[in-house]
N, C-alpha and C positions, 0 to 999 in steps of 0.2 A: 309368513311374519315368523321372525325371530324373537326371542325373549331376551335382550341384556341380563348378563350374569348380576346385577346389581340389581335389578327390577325383577327378577325373579326371586332373590332372597328377599327383594323389601315384601314380595306377594306373599311368598312362605311363613314370613314373618307376622306380616296382616292375619294371614289365615289363624296362625297359631293364638297369637294375642285376642281376639277375638273367639276364637274357641274356648280357651282358658277364662276369659269374661263370663262366656255363657255357662261353662259350669261351676264358677264359683259362686252367679247369683244362682243356679239351678240347685245347688249344694244348701243355698243359704236360705233361700225360698220356702223349702222344704225340708225340715232339719232328717238326716237320716240318723236311723236306728244304731248305728253303733259307727266305727272306724271304718271296717271292713265296708259297707256300705257306703259310705263315703267316697272312698277309694275308687270305688268299682264305678258311680256315678259319675266321679269327675273324667275318671280314666274313659268311659263311654263318652262322655259330651267331648272332651277331646277330638280321641276320633271320628266320632259325627261329623264334627266341627270342620275337623280339616278334609274328610272325604265330601262333604257336603255342601261344604262353606260358597264356594264360586257359584255353582246352582240355584241355589238358594237364595244368595246377595243379587245375581242376575233377576232371576223370579221376583222379588220383593222388587229390587229396583225399578224394573219392566211394571208393574202393577201399579206403582205411586209416582210411577212418571219421572225418575230419577236418574235414569239410566245416562243420559250426556251430560249430566251435571257431575258425578262421581269419579274421581280415579279408579284402575281396577282393583287398586290395594283396599282402599274404601269399600267398594262392592265386595270384598273377600273378607273382607272384619266384620262388617255388617251383617253377611252369609252366615260366616261361624258362627259369629254370636246367636242369631238365631238360630242356626239348627242344633247348637249347644245345648241352648237353652231349650228346647222343644223336644230332643231326644227323650230325656226321660219321662215325660207325659207318653209321649207318643210307644213309647215301652210298656208303659203302666196299660196302656190300652188296649195293646196288644194281648197281655200277659191274661188282665179281663176277658177278653174275648175268647183267648183259649179255653180258660180256666171253666168259662161259661160253656163255651162249646161241645168241651171232654164232659165236663158235670154232666149232663144232658144224654150222652154215651153211655157213659157210666151208669146213669140208673138205668136206661131202656134196658141195660145189661142185666138187671137184677131182675 
């Protein structure tokens, strides 16, 4: 299967637009403590949306039975926005888990 240059550019544009929208919503939904945290959260959302956008879009579309109704660019945008929006919360959960995991080991060593 070959992808034309125009459709490849449209796909990457959709992924970037979805990632940027998800990042912006994430930053606006839970306000950061400063500019540095806002920039870090925005960039993490962009990267996460670009990397995991297509698989997330396909998974969401399969779950909602929309895969045959949406174009590839729409799937990529939807997945990128969802992955970007969820990235910060997923990292927060992992950070809390790691903090409790290592806090228990530090207390046991005392």
